[in-house]
A tleap script that builds the chain and sets N, CA, C and O, in Angstrom:
source leaprc.protein.ff14SB
mol = sequence {
  NMET SER SER ALA VAL ARG ASN VAL LEU ALA
  ALA VAL GLY GLY ALA ALA ALA ALA ILE ALA
  VAL VAL ALA LEU SER ASP LEU LEU VAL GLY
  ARG ILE VAL PRO LEU PRO SER SER VAL ASP
  LEU GLN THR PRO GLU ARG ALA ARG ALA ALA
  ILE ALA ALA VAL PRO LEU PRO ALA LEU VAL
  LEU LEU VAL SER GLY TRP ALA LEU ALA GLY
  GLY ILE GLY ALA PHE VAL ALA ALA ARG LEU
  SER ALA GLY ARG ARG MET LEU VAL GLY LEU
  ILE VAL ALA ALA LEU LEU VAL LEU ALA THR
  VAL ALA ASN LEU ALA MET VAL PRO HIE PRO
  ALA TRP MET TRP PRO ALA ALA LEU VAL LEU
  ILE PRO LEU LEU GLY TRP LEU GLY ALA ARG
  ALA GLY SER THR LEU GLY ARG SER MET HIE
  ARG LEU ALA PRO CARG
}
set mol.1.N position { 69.822 81.149 9.820 }
set mol.1.CA position { 69.393 79.781 9.966 }
set mol.1.C position { 69.009 79.256 8.583 }
set mol.1.O position { 68.323 79.937 7.821 }
set mol.2.N position { 69.450 78.060 8.272 }
set mol.2.CA position { 69.159 77.498 6.954 }
set mol.2.C position { 67.675 77.169 6.832 }
set mol.2.O position { 66.982 76.980 7.832 }
set mol.3.N position { 67.203 77.104 5.596 }
set mol.3.CA position { 65.797 76.789 5.346 }
set mol.3.C position { 65.436 75.408 5.857 }
set mol.3.O position { 64.347 75.211 6.395 }
set mol.4.N position { 66.339 74.449 5.694 }
set mol.4.CA position { 66.055 73.080 6.143 }
set mol.4.C position { 65.868 73.032 7.657 }
set mol.4.O position { 64.939 72.389 8.147 }
set mol.5.N position { 66.734 73.700 8.391 }
set mol.5.CA position { 66.630 73.712 9.850 }
set mol.5.C position { 65.341 74.417 10.262 }
set mol.5.O position { 64.631 73.953 11.154 }
set mol.6.N position { 65.048 75.520 9.620 }
set mol.6.CA position { 63.813 76.248 9.946 }
set mol.6.C position { 62.591 75.388 9.651 }
set mol.6.O position { 61.636 75.399 10.427 }
set mol.7.N position { 62.599 74.645 8.547 }
set mol.7.CA position { 61.464 73.794 8.216 }
set mol.7.C position { 61.294 72.659 9.223 }
set mol.7.O position { 60.170 72.305 9.580 }
set mol.8.N position { 62.408 72.088 9.681 }
set mol.8.CA position { 62.327 71.045 10.703 }
set mol.8.C position { 61.757 71.630 11.995 }
set mol.8.O position { 60.896 71.021 12.629 }
set mol.9.N position { 62.234 72.799 12.377 }
set mol.9.CA position { 61.715 73.446 13.582 }
set mol.9.C position { 60.248 73.826 13.415 }
set mol.9.O position { 59.479 73.759 14.374 }
set mol.10.N position { 59.855 74.222 12.215 }
set mol.10.CA position { 58.449 74.533 11.945 }
set mol.10.C position { 57.590 73.281 12.103 }
set mol.10.O position { 56.497 73.342 12.665 }
set mol.11.N position { 58.078 72.158 11.612 }
set mol.11.CA position { 57.338 70.895 11.759 }
set mol.11.C position { 57.230 70.502 13.229 }
set mol.11.O position { 56.183 70.025 13.668 }
set mol.12.N position { 58.293 70.696 13.983 }
set mol.12.CA position { 58.261 70.394 15.421 }
set mol.12.C position { 57.256 71.313 16.120 }
set mol.12.O position { 56.488 70.863 16.971 }
set mol.13.N position { 57.262 72.585 15.764 }
set mol.13.CA position { 56.302 73.531 16.341 }
set mol.13.C position { 54.868 73.178 15.985 }
set mol.13.O position { 53.977 73.250 16.831 }
set mol.14.N position { 54.645 72.798 14.739 }
set mol.14.CA position { 53.307 72.386 14.324 }
set mol.14.C position { 52.855 71.126 15.037 }
set mol.14.O position { 51.698 71.012 15.441 }
set mol.15.N position { 53.775 70.176 15.190 }
set mol.15.CA position { 53.448 68.938 15.906 }
set mol.15.C position { 53.136 69.243 17.368 }
set mol.15.O position { 52.218 68.652 17.937 }
set mol.16.N position { 53.878 70.146 17.977 }
set mol.16.CA position { 53.615 70.521 19.375 }
set mol.16.C position { 52.242 71.171 19.504 }
set mol.16.O position { 51.513 70.907 20.461 }
set mol.17.N position { 51.893 72.018 18.544 }
set mol.17.CA position { 50.566 72.646 18.568 }
set mol.17.C position { 49.474 71.592 18.413 }
set mol.17.O position { 48.453 71.655 19.096 }
set mol.18.N position { 49.680 70.630 17.526 }
set mol.18.CA position { 48.698 69.563 17.323 }
set mol.18.C position { 48.539 68.722 18.588 }
set mol.18.O position { 47.421 68.385 18.977 }
set mol.19.N position { 49.643 68.389 19.219 }
set mol.19.CA position { 49.596 67.597 20.453 }
set mol.19.C position { 48.851 68.361 21.544 }
set mol.19.O position { 48.074 67.775 22.297 }
set mol.20.N position { 49.087 69.663 21.626 }
set mol.20.CA position { 48.396 70.478 22.628 }
set mol.20.C position { 46.887 70.480 22.386 }
set mol.20.O position { 46.106 70.388 23.334 }
set mol.21.N position { 46.477 70.583 21.132 }
set mol.21.CA position { 45.042 70.577 20.816 }
set mol.21.C position { 44.428 69.222 21.139 }
set mol.21.O position { 43.331 69.163 21.694 }
set mol.22.N position { 45.117 68.130 20.802 }
set mol.22.CA position { 44.613 66.793 21.134 }
set mol.22.C position { 44.492 66.647 22.655 }
set mol.22.O position { 43.486 66.143 23.154 }
set mol.23.N position { 45.503 67.083 23.376 }
set mol.23.CA position { 45.471 66.971 24.835 }
set mol.23.C position { 44.311 67.777 25.417 }
set mol.23.O position { 43.617 67.303 26.317 }
set mol.24.N position { 44.101 68.978 24.913 }
set mol.24.CA position { 42.995 69.802 25.408 }
set mol.24.C position { 41.640 69.196 25.076 }
set mol.24.O position { 40.736 69.198 25.912 }
set mol.25.N position { 41.495 68.680 23.866 }
set mol.25.CA position { 40.203 68.084 23.500 }
set mol.25.C position { 39.957 66.804 24.289 }
set mol.25.O position { 38.827 66.549 24.705 }
set mol.26.N position { 40.992 65.996 24.504 }
set mol.26.CA position { 40.844 64.794 25.325 }
set mol.26.C position { 40.473 65.166 26.762 }
set mol.26.O position { 39.639 64.510 27.386 }
set mol.27.N position { 41.094 66.210 27.273 }
set mol.27.CA position { 40.791 66.676 28.623 }
set mol.27.C position { 39.338 67.155 28.704 }
set mol.27.O position { 38.637 66.852 29.670 }
set mol.28.N position { 38.892 67.891 27.704 }
set mol.28.CA position { 37.516 68.380 27.673 }
set mol.28.C position { 36.525 67.223 27.656 }
set mol.28.O position { 35.563 67.216 28.424 }
set mol.29.N position { 36.756 66.246 26.785 }
set mol.29.CA position { 35.869 65.082 26.722 }
set mol.29.C position { 35.913 64.317 28.036 }
set mol.29.O position { 34.884 63.836 28.509 }
set mol.30.N position { 37.090 64.202 28.624 }
set mol.30.CA position { 37.214 63.521 29.913 }
set mol.30.C position { 36.479 64.231 31.040 }
set mol.30.O position { 35.997 63.594 31.977 }
set mol.31.N position { 36.395 65.552 30.945 }
set mol.31.CA position { 35.644 66.314 31.950 }
set mol.31.C position { 34.137 66.156 31.734 }
set mol.31.O position { 33.370 66.087 32.694 }
set mol.32.N position { 33.727 66.100 30.483 }
set mol.32.CA position { 32.300 65.958 30.167 }
set mol.32.C position { 31.815 64.555 30.528 }
set mol.32.O position { 30.776 64.390 31.168 }
set mol.33.N position { 32.579 63.554 30.110 }
set mol.33.CA position { 32.218 62.155 30.353 }
set mol.33.C position { 33.436 61.442 30.947 }
set mol.33.O position { 34.190 60.790 30.224 }
set mol.34.N position { 33.623 61.566 32.247 }
set mol.34.CA position { 34.792 60.900 32.837 }
set mol.34.C position { 34.619 59.379 32.858 }
set mol.34.O position { 33.545 58.860 33.160 }
set mol.35.N position { 35.706 58.685 32.531 }
set mol.35.CA position { 35.706 57.229 32.648 }
set mol.35.C position { 35.859 56.875 34.119 }
set mol.35.O position { 36.563 57.572 34.850 }
set mol.36.N position { 35.222 55.817 34.559 }
set mol.36.CA position { 35.406 55.397 35.959 }
set mol.36.C position { 36.887 55.129 36.243 }
set mol.36.O position { 37.621 54.653 35.376 }
set mol.37.N position { 37.305 55.439 37.452 }
set mol.37.CA position { 38.719 55.260 37.801 }
set mol.37.C position { 39.129 53.798 37.771 }
set mol.37.O position { 40.318 53.489 37.691 }
set mol.38.N position { 38.163 52.900 37.835 }
set mol.38.CA position { 38.480 51.469 37.830 }
set mol.38.C position { 38.721 50.912 36.424 }
set mol.38.O position { 39.067 49.739 36.279 }
set mol.39.N position { 38.543 51.736 35.391 }
set mol.39.CA position { 38.699 51.254 34.015 }
set mol.39.C position { 40.168 50.973 33.727 }
set mol.39.O position { 41.040 51.801 33.990 }
set mol.40.N position { 40.418 49.797 33.185 }
set mol.40.CA position { 41.763 49.377 32.808 }
set mol.40.C position { 41.853 49.398 31.283 }
set mol.40.O position { 41.399 48.465 30.621 }
set mol.41.N position { 42.438 50.457 30.725 }
set mol.41.CA position { 42.537 50.571 29.270 }
set mol.41.C position { 43.594 49.646 28.678 }
set mol.41.O position { 43.724 49.557 27.458 }
set mol.42.N position { 44.351 48.955 29.533 }
set mol.42.CA position { 45.363 48.016 29.047 }
set mol.42.C position { 44.741 46.684 28.643 }
set mol.42.O position { 45.339 45.922 27.883 }
set mol.43.N position { 43.552 46.404 29.145 }
set mol.43.CA position { 42.851 45.172 28.809 }
set mol.43.C position { 41.845 45.477 27.711 }
set mol.43.O position { 40.911 46.244 27.945 }
set mol.44.N position { 41.998 44.907 26.521 }
set mol.44.CA position { 41.129 45.265 25.392 }
set mol.44.C position { 39.632 45.119 25.679 }
set mol.44.O position { 38.842 45.963 25.255 }
set mol.45.N position { 39.232 44.062 26.390 }
set mol.45.CA position { 37.806 43.856 26.659 }
set mol.45.C position { 37.255 44.964 27.546 }
set mol.45.O position { 36.178 45.500 27.286 }
set mol.46.N position { 37.998 45.302 28.590 }
set mol.46.CA position { 37.542 46.359 29.500 }
set mol.46.C position { 37.576 47.725 28.824 }
set mol.46.O position { 36.684 48.547 29.034 }
set mol.47.N position { 38.594 47.966 28.020 }
set mol.47.CA position { 38.674 49.234 27.294 }
set mol.47.C position { 37.513 49.361 26.320 }
set mol.47.O position { 36.892 50.419 26.221 }
set mol.48.N position { 37.221 48.284 25.602 }
set mol.48.CA position { 36.112 48.290 24.650 }
set mol.48.C position { 34.792 48.575 25.365 }
set mol.48.O position { 33.976 49.360 24.881 }
set mol.49.N position { 34.587 47.939 26.513 }
set mol.49.CA position { 33.356 48.149 27.276 }
set mol.49.C position { 33.264 49.581 27.799 }
set mol.49.O position { 32.187 50.178 27.779 }
set mol.50.N position { 34.374 50.130 28.261 }
set mol.50.CA position { 34.371 51.506 28.777 }
set mol.50.C position { 34.080 52.501 27.674 }
set mol.50.O position { 33.298 53.432 27.866 }
set mol.51.N position { 34.706 52.314 26.515 }
set mol.51.CA position { 34.499 53.249 25.411 }
set mol.51.C position { 33.101 53.085 24.834 }
set mol.51.O position { 32.519 54.062 24.364 }
set mol.52.N position { 32.546 51.876 24.858 }
set mol.52.CA position { 31.180 51.659 24.372 }
set mol.52.C position { 30.170 52.408 25.231 }
set mol.52.O position { 29.083 52.744 24.760 }
set mol.53.N position { 30.515 52.667 26.472 }
set mol.53.CA position { 29.613 53.384 27.371 }
set mol.53.C position { 29.674 54.901 27.181 }
set mol.53.O position { 28.828 55.624 27.707 }
set mol.54.N position { 30.668 55.385 26.432 }
set mol.54.CA position { 30.800 56.825 26.203 }
set mol.54.C position { 29.721 57.252 25.204 }
set mol.54.O position { 29.570 56.615 24.162 }
set mol.55.N position { 28.970 58.314 25.499 }
set mol.55.CA position { 27.923 58.756 24.580 }
set mol.55.C position { 28.494 59.214 23.228 }
set mol.55.O position { 29.611 59.723 23.143 }
set mol.56.N position { 27.698 59.016 22.193 }
set mol.56.CA position { 28.111 59.370 20.832 }
set mol.56.C position { 28.576 60.825 20.708 }
set mol.56.O position { 29.614 61.060 20.089 }
set mol.57.N position { 27.863 61.816 21.264 }
set mol.57.CA position { 28.350 63.204 21.135 }
set mol.57.C position { 29.759 63.404 21.683 }
set mol.57.O position { 30.529 64.189 21.132 }
set mol.58.N position { 30.100 62.712 22.748 }
set mol.58.CA position { 31.450 62.841 23.305 }
set mol.58.C position { 32.484 62.244 22.356 }
set mol.58.O position { 33.578 62.790 22.214 }
set mol.59.N position { 32.151 61.135 21.706 }
set mol.59.CA position { 33.072 60.528 20.741 }
set mol.59.C position { 33.225 61.417 19.504 }
set mol.59.O position { 34.316 61.538 18.947 }
set mol.60.N position { 32.125 62.034 19.084 }
set mol.60.CA position { 32.201 62.972 17.944 }
set mol.60.C position { 33.088 64.157 18.319 }
set mol.60.O position { 33.891 64.615 17.506 }
set mol.61.N position { 32.945 64.647 19.535 }
set mol.61.CA position { 33.795 65.741 20.009 }
set mol.61.C position { 35.260 65.320 20.029 }
set mol.61.O position { 36.143 66.116 19.709 }
set mol.62.N position { 35.515 64.089 20.400 }
set mol.62.CA position { 36.880 63.555 20.430 }
set mol.62.C position { 37.494 63.550 19.030 }
set mol.62.O position { 38.614 64.023 18.839 }
set mol.63.N position { 36.761 63.018 18.054 }
set mol.63.CA position { 37.256 62.980 16.678 }
set mol.63.C position { 37.402 64.406 16.131 }
set mol.63.O position { 38.340 64.699 15.390 }
set mol.64.N position { 36.477 65.280 16.499 }
set mol.64.CA position { 36.573 66.677 16.058 }
set mol.64.C position { 37.845 67.336 16.585 }
set mol.64.O position { 38.479 68.127 15.887 }
set mol.65.N position { 38.207 67.005 17.812 }
set mol.65.CA position { 39.451 67.533 18.380 }
set mol.65.C position { 40.668 67.044 17.627 }
set mol.65.O position { 41.612 67.801 17.395 }
set mol.66.N position { 40.646 65.769 17.242 }
set mol.66.CA position { 41.764 65.230 16.452 }
set mol.66.C position { 41.868 65.955 15.114 }
set mol.66.O position { 42.958 66.322 14.676 }
set mol.67.N position { 40.717 66.156 14.470 }
set mol.67.CA position { 40.715 66.825 13.167 }
set mol.67.C position { 41.175 68.277 13.295 }
set mol.67.O position { 41.958 68.764 12.480 }
set mol.68.N position { 40.681 68.958 14.322 }
set mol.68.CA position { 41.093 70.343 14.563 }
set mol.68.C position { 42.597 70.413 14.824 }
set mol.68.O position { 43.268 71.346 14.383 }
set mol.69.N position { 43.113 69.432 15.536 }
set mol.69.CA position { 44.556 69.378 15.794 }
set mol.69.C position { 45.335 69.259 14.488 }
set mol.69.O position { 46.385 69.881 14.331 }
set mol.70.N position { 44.824 68.464 13.554 }
set mol.70.CA position { 45.479 68.351 12.250 }
set mol.70.C position { 45.524 69.689 11.526 }
set mol.70.O position { 46.542 70.055 10.938 }
set mol.71.N position { 44.415 70.414 11.573 }
set mol.71.CA position { 44.367 71.723 10.907 }
set mol.71.C position { 45.254 72.755 11.567 }
set mol.71.O position { 45.986 73.476 10.889 }
set mol.72.N position { 45.196 72.831 12.874 }
set mol.72.CA position { 46.006 73.828 13.595 }
set mol.72.C position { 47.490 73.491 13.499 }
set mol.72.O position { 48.314 74.378 13.275 }
set mol.73.N position { 47.834 72.222 13.666 }
set mol.73.CA position { 49.238 71.830 13.566 }
set mol.73.C position { 49.819 72.125 12.187 }
set mol.73.O position { 50.937 72.626 12.070 }
set mol.74.N position { 49.056 71.812 11.151 }
set mol.74.CA position { 49.516 72.078 9.785 }
set mol.74.C position { 49.619 73.573 9.525 }
set mol.74.O position { 50.551 74.027 8.861 }
set mol.75.N position { 48.670 74.337 10.044 }
set mol.75.CA position { 48.700 75.797 9.876 }
set mol.75.C position { 49.950 76.383 10.527 }
set mol.75.O position { 50.669 77.169 9.910 }
set mol.76.N position { 50.201 75.997 11.766 }
set mol.76.CA position { 51.371 76.520 12.492 }
set mol.76.C position { 52.659 76.148 11.760 }
set mol.76.O position { 53.546 76.984 11.589 }
set mol.77.N position { 52.757 74.895 11.329 }
set mol.77.CA position { 53.967 74.464 10.619 }
set mol.77.C position { 54.148 75.244 9.320 }
set mol.77.O position { 55.259 75.668 9.001 }
set mol.78.N position { 53.074 75.433 8.576 }
set mol.78.CA position { 53.168 76.163 7.311 }
set mol.78.C position { 53.569 77.618 7.540 }
set mol.78.O position { 54.388 78.165 6.801 }
set mol.79.N position { 52.994 78.236 8.558 }
set mol.79.CA position { 53.320 79.637 8.848 }
set mol.79.C position { 54.768 79.814 9.279 }
set mol.79.O position { 55.402 80.814 8.941 }
set mol.80.N position { 55.292 78.850 10.023 }
set mol.80.CA position { 56.649 78.985 10.553 }
set mol.80.C position { 57.734 78.560 9.574 }
set mol.80.O position { 58.907 78.877 9.772 }
set mol.81.N position { 57.356 77.852 8.530 }
set mol.81.CA position { 58.372 77.296 7.630 }
set mol.81.C position { 58.989 78.371 6.740 }
set mol.81.O position { 58.472 79.479 6.597 }
set mol.82.N position { 60.114 77.990 6.154 }
set mol.82.CA position { 60.864 78.921 5.308 }
set mol.82.C position { 60.745 78.524 3.844 }
set mol.82.O position { 61.741 78.532 3.120 }
set mol.83.N position { 59.589 78.190 3.417 }
set mol.83.CA position { 59.389 77.714 2.053 }
set mol.83.C position { 58.844 76.304 2.095 }
set mol.83.O position { 58.935 75.623 3.117 }
set mol.84.N position { 58.276 75.864 0.979 }
set mol.84.CA position { 57.652 74.537 0.927 }
set mol.84.C position { 56.628 74.407 2.040 }
set mol.84.O position { 56.515 73.371 2.694 }
set mol.85.N position { 55.884 75.494 2.236 }
set mol.85.CA position { 54.946 75.599 3.349 }
set mol.85.C position { 53.903 74.487 3.342 }
set mol.85.O position { 53.629 73.887 4.382 }
set mol.86.N position { 53.322 74.208 2.181 }
set mol.86.CA position { 52.308 73.157 2.100 }
set mol.86.C position { 52.900 71.821 2.540 }
set mol.86.O position { 52.292 71.088 3.319 }
set mol.87.N position { 54.073 71.519 2.040 }
set mol.87.CA position { 54.709 70.238 2.359 }
set mol.87.C position { 54.955 70.097 3.857 }
set mol.87.O position { 54.655 69.054 4.438 }
set mol.88.N position { 55.489 71.120 4.476 }
set mol.88.CA position { 55.783 71.062 5.905 }
set mol.88.C position { 54.487 70.898 6.697 }
set mol.88.O position { 54.439 70.118 7.648 }
set mol.89.N position { 53.449 71.618 6.318 }
set mol.89.CA position { 52.159 71.475 6.987 }
set mol.89.C position { 51.568 70.089 6.804 }
set mol.89.O position { 51.027 69.513 7.748 }
set mol.90.N position { 51.669 69.553 5.599 }
set mol.90.CA position { 51.123 68.223 5.334 }
set mol.90.C position { 51.907 67.133 6.060 }
set mol.90.O position { 51.342 66.102 6.425 }
set mol.91.N position { 53.181 67.349 6.269 }
set mol.91.CA position { 53.976 66.383 7.040 }
set mol.91.C position { 53.448 66.305 8.466 }
set mol.91.O position { 53.328 65.216 9.028 }
set mol.92.N position { 53.137 67.444 9.047 }
set mol.92.CA position { 52.585 67.449 10.409 }
set mol.92.C position { 51.241 66.721 10.440 }
set mol.92.O position { 50.987 65.929 11.347 }
set mol.93.N position { 50.388 66.982 9.463 }
set mol.93.CA position { 49.090 66.289 9.407 }
set mol.93.C position { 49.296 64.779 9.251 }
set mol.93.O position { 48.584 63.990 9.872 }
set mol.94.N position { 50.257 64.382 8.435 }
set mol.94.CA position { 50.533 62.952 8.241 }
set mol.94.C position { 51.036 62.315 9.531 }
set mol.94.O position { 50.665 61.185 9.849 }
set mol.95.N position { 51.870 63.024 10.267 }
set mol.95.CA position { 52.350 62.502 11.548 }
set mol.95.C position { 51.196 62.317 12.526 }
set mol.95.O position { 51.161 61.344 13.278 }
set mol.96.N position { 50.254 63.254 12.511 }
set mol.96.CA position { 49.093 63.133 13.386 }
set mol.96.C position { 48.215 61.959 12.969 }
set mol.96.O position { 47.664 61.265 13.824 }
set mol.97.N position { 48.080 61.732 11.675 }
set mol.97.CA position { 47.323 60.563 11.206 }
set mol.97.C position { 47.985 59.284 11.718 }
set mol.97.O position { 47.298 58.388 12.208 }
set mol.98.N position { 49.306 59.192 11.610 }
set mol.98.CA position { 50.015 58.003 12.096 }
set mol.98.C position { 49.823 57.808 13.598 }
set mol.98.O position { 49.605 56.686 14.055 }
set mol.99.N position { 49.901 58.880 14.358 }
set mol.99.CA position { 49.701 58.781 15.801 }
set mol.99.C position { 48.266 58.360 16.122 }
set mol.99.O position { 48.037 57.587 17.053 }
set mol.100.N position { 47.315 58.863 15.362 }
set mol.100.CA position { 45.914 58.512 15.583 }
set mol.100.C position { 45.653 57.052 15.247 }
set mol.100.O position { 44.922 56.371 15.965 }
set mol.101.N position { 46.242 56.570 14.166 }
set mol.101.CA position { 46.100 55.156 13.799 }
set mol.101.C position { 46.686 54.280 14.909 }
set mol.101.O position { 46.097 53.260 15.269 }
set mol.102.N position { 47.822 54.665 15.443 }
set mol.102.CA position { 48.419 53.904 16.544 }
set mol.102.C position { 47.490 53.896 17.755 }
set mol.102.O position { 47.312 52.861 18.396 }
set mol.103.N position { 46.905 55.037 18.065 }
set mol.103.CA position { 45.971 55.134 19.188 }
set mol.103.C position { 44.737 54.262 18.949 }
set mol.103.O position { 44.308 53.529 19.840 }
set mol.104.N position { 44.178 54.344 17.760 }
set mol.104.CA position { 42.992 53.551 17.442 }
set mol.104.C position { 43.302 52.051 17.471 }
set mol.104.O position { 42.443 51.248 17.835 }
set mol.105.N position { 44.511 51.677 17.093 }
set mol.105.CA position { 44.895 50.263 17.096 }
set mol.105.C position { 45.153 49.750 18.506 }
set mol.105.O position { 44.879 48.585 18.796 }
set mol.106.N position { 45.675 50.600 19.386 }
set mol.106.CA position { 46.008 50.163 20.742 }
set mol.106.C position { 44.790 50.119 21.666 }
set mol.106.O position { 44.648 49.200 22.473 }
set mol.107.N position { 43.922 51.107 21.543 }
set mol.107.CA position { 42.736 51.186 22.396 }
set mol.107.C position { 41.511 50.993 21.504 }
set mol.107.O position { 41.281 51.792 20.597 }
set mol.108.N position { 40.731 49.959 21.744 }
set mol.108.CA position { 39.578 49.692 20.870 }
set mol.108.C position { 38.574 50.848 20.877 }
set mol.108.O position { 38.066 51.240 21.928 }
set mol.109.N position { 38.303 51.380 19.694 }
set mol.109.CA position { 37.322 52.450 19.511 }
set mol.109.C position { 36.217 51.929 18.608 }
set mol.109.O position { 36.400 50.912 17.939 }
set mol.110.N position { 35.074 52.604 18.575 }
set mol.110.CA position { 34.031 52.216 17.618 }
set mol.110.C position { 34.571 52.271 16.189 }
set mol.110.O position { 35.406 53.115 15.863 }
set mol.111.N position { 34.090 51.372 15.354 }
set mol.111.CA position { 34.613 51.239 13.987 }
set mol.111.C position { 34.477 52.526 13.184 }
set mol.111.O position { 35.340 52.817 12.356 }
set mol.112.N position { 33.418 53.306 13.403 }
set mol.112.CA position { 33.205 54.515 12.612 }
set mol.112.C position { 34.290 55.564 12.853 }
set mol.112.O position { 34.477 56.451 12.020 }
set mol.113.N position { 35.014 55.480 13.984 }
set mol.113.CA position { 36.032 56.480 14.283 }
set mol.113.C position { 37.243 56.354 13.357 }
set mol.113.O position { 37.936 57.340 13.105 }
set mol.114.N position { 37.502 55.133 12.847 }
set mol.114.CA position { 38.621 54.944 11.916 }
set mol.114.C position { 38.439 55.778 10.648 }
set mol.114.O position { 39.281 56.630 10.367 }
set mol.115.N position { 37.367 55.567 9.869 }
set mol.115.CA position { 37.240 56.365 8.644 }
set mol.115.C position { 37.058 57.855 8.928 }
set mol.115.O position { 37.532 58.697 8.166 }
set mol.116.N position { 36.374 58.178 10.023 }
set mol.116.CA position { 36.199 59.598 10.350 }
set mol.116.C position { 37.556 60.266 10.561 }
set mol.116.O position { 37.811 61.344 10.023 }
set mol.117.N position { 38.419 59.629 11.339 }
set mol.117.CA position { 39.745 60.196 11.596 }
set mol.117.C position { 40.598 60.219 10.333 }
set mol.117.O position { 41.306 61.192 10.073 }
set mol.118.N position { 40.527 59.139 9.548 }
set mol.118.CA position { 41.372 59.042 8.349 }
set mol.118.C position { 40.930 59.983 7.231 }
set mol.118.O position { 41.696 60.236 6.301 }
set mol.119.N position { 39.725 60.496 7.308 }
set mol.119.CA position { 39.260 61.488 6.332 }
set mol.119.C position { 39.432 62.901 6.877 }
set mol.119.O position { 39.955 63.777 6.188 }
set mol.120.N position { 38.992 63.122 8.115 }
set mol.120.CA position { 38.954 64.480 8.656 }
set mol.120.C position { 40.322 65.058 8.993 }
set mol.120.O position { 40.563 66.243 8.758 }
set mol.121.N position { 41.217 64.251 9.536 }
set mol.121.CA position { 42.537 64.802 9.887 }
set mol.121.C position { 43.292 65.262 8.641 }
set mol.121.O position { 43.798 66.384 8.631 }
set mol.122.N position { 43.389 64.437 7.581 }
set mol.122.CA position { 44.069 64.939 6.381 }
set mol.122.C position { 43.346 66.125 5.733 }
set mol.122.O position { 43.987 67.042 5.220 }
set mol.123.N position { 42.013 66.101 5.759 }
set mol.123.CA position { 41.262 67.208 5.162 }
set mol.123.C position { 41.544 68.513 5.889 }
set mol.123.O position { 41.892 69.509 5.256 }
set mol.124.N position { 41.400 68.520 7.200 }
set mol.124.CA position { 41.687 69.743 7.939 }
set mol.124.C position { 43.175 70.068 7.920 }
set mol.124.O position { 43.550 71.239 7.971 }
set mol.125.N position { 44.025 69.051 7.849 }
set mol.125.CA position { 45.456 69.295 7.712 }
set mol.125.C position { 45.768 70.018 6.409 }
set mol.125.O position { 46.567 70.954 6.381 }
set mol.126.N position { 45.129 69.573 5.334 }
set mol.126.CA position { 45.324 70.231 4.039 }
set mol.126.C position { 44.816 71.674 4.093 }
set mol.126.O position { 45.485 72.593 3.620 }
set mol.127.N position { 43.619 71.866 4.677 }
set mol.127.CA position { 43.073 73.227 4.786 }
set mol.127.C position { 43.965 74.117 5.637 }
set mol.127.O position { 44.193 75.278 5.297 }
set mol.128.N position { 44.471 73.578 6.741 }
set mol.128.CA position { 45.354 74.354 7.604 }
set mol.128.C position { 46.668 74.700 6.920 }
set mol.128.O position { 47.146 75.830 7.021 }
set mol.129.N position { 47.254 73.727 6.224 }
set mol.129.CA position { 48.508 73.979 5.504 }
set mol.129.C position { 48.289 74.999 4.399 }
set mol.129.O position { 49.127 75.873 4.174 }
set mol.130.N position { 47.165 74.885 3.715 }
set mol.130.CA position { 46.869 75.842 2.637 }
set mol.130.C position { 46.674 77.247 3.199 }
set mol.130.O position { 47.197 78.219 2.654 }
set mol.131.N position { 45.919 77.347 4.289 }
set mol.131.CA position { 45.710 78.660 4.906 }
set mol.131.C position { 47.032 79.243 5.399 }
set mol.131.O position { 47.294 80.431 5.214 }
set mol.132.N position { 47.863 78.414 6.023 }
set mol.132.CA position { 49.151 78.891 6.512 }
set mol.132.C position { 50.090 79.301 5.400 }
set mol.132.O position { 50.832 80.273 5.542 }
set mol.133.N position { 50.067 78.571 4.290 }
set mol.133.CA position { 50.962 78.923 3.190 }
set mol.133.C position { 50.443 80.133 2.418 }
set mol.133.O position { 51.233 80.952 1.948 }
set mol.134.N position { 49.138 80.253 2.285 }
set mol.134.CA position { 48.560 81.412 1.598 }
set mol.134.C position { 48.764 82.670 2.414 }
set mol.134.O position { 49.128 83.716 1.878 }
set mol.135.N position { 48.529 82.566 3.714 }
set mol.135.CA position { 48.738 83.705 4.595 }
set mol.135.C position { 50.202 84.120 4.589 }
set mol.135.O position { 50.517 85.309 4.623 }
set mol.136.N position { 51.093 83.136 4.544 }
set mol.136.CA position { 52.527 83.437 4.507 }
set mol.136.C position { 52.907 84.218 3.272 }
set mol.136.O position { 53.701 85.156 3.353 }
set mol.137.N position { 52.346 83.845 2.106 }
set mol.137.CA position { 52.651 84.565 0.867 }
set mol.137.C position { 52.072 85.969 0.907 }
set mol.137.O position { 52.737 86.920 0.495 }
set mol.138.N position { 50.840 86.120 1.398 }
set mol.138.CA position { 50.232 87.445 1.390 }
set mol.138.C position { 50.931 88.353 2.399 }
set mol.138.O position { 51.077 89.548 2.140 }
set mol.139.N position { 51.363 87.826 3.534 }
set mol.139.CA position { 52.081 88.630 4.515 }
set mol.139.C position { 53.441 89.044 3.952 }
set mol.139.O position { 53.913 90.149 4.220 }
set mol.140.N position { 54.070 88.165 3.178 }
set mol.140.CA position { 55.366 88.482 2.583 }
set mol.140.C position { 55.228 89.639 1.607 }
set mol.140.O position { 56.102 90.503 1.541 }
set mol.141.N position { 54.138 89.664 0.849 }
set mol.141.CA position { 53.917 90.741 -0.123 }
set mol.141.C position { 53.651 92.065 0.580 }
set mol.141.O position { 53.963 93.125 0.038 }
set mol.142.N position { 53.080 92.019 1.781 }
set mol.142.CA position { 52.750 93.236 2.504 }
set mol.142.C position { 53.919 93.806 3.296 }
set mol.142.O position { 53.873 94.950 3.748 }
set mol.143.N position { 54.965 93.005 3.462 }
set mol.143.CA position { 56.110 93.439 4.279 }
set mol.143.C position { 56.795 94.644 3.630 }
set mol.143.O position { 56.925 94.706 2.408 }
set mol.144.N position { 57.230 95.597 4.452 }
set mol.144.CA position { 57.932 96.762 3.908 }
set mol.144.C position { 59.275 96.346 3.295 }
set mol.144.O position { 59.937 95.417 3.758 }
set mol.145.N position { 59.635 97.044 2.275 }
set mol.145.CA position { 60.902 96.719 1.585 }
set mol.145.C position { 61.891 97.808 1.770 }
set mol.145.O position { 63.011 97.716 1.266 }
savepdb mol mol.pdb
quit
């Protein structure tokens, strides 16, 4: 398999891991603080009111899940790639940032969640990509020849 194909598949795998982490963290927050079934997130006023009623710790947990997803997704992509590990991991983190910005723009969230997400996702994405690429190099050196 060519390096380019492997890197694309690594990015897809990292993105899938990130999506799974976001889904799990959203599910966890939803279990802790369920929104009433009557909430209509399609109407900005009602969505804003529903999210304003969510306690701060639950919102912090939500942003933490997004950031963790950036780190795990970047780590998985970096580990699976066939070179240019940092780049492949950072691409996954960047894709997650774009998806998060779209989510924040579509559903009104508290203003503090924007800078928190825009700082934490790239930061943990960078850490995850670095860990995945460093681990990849050290594992390569340990492989039998």
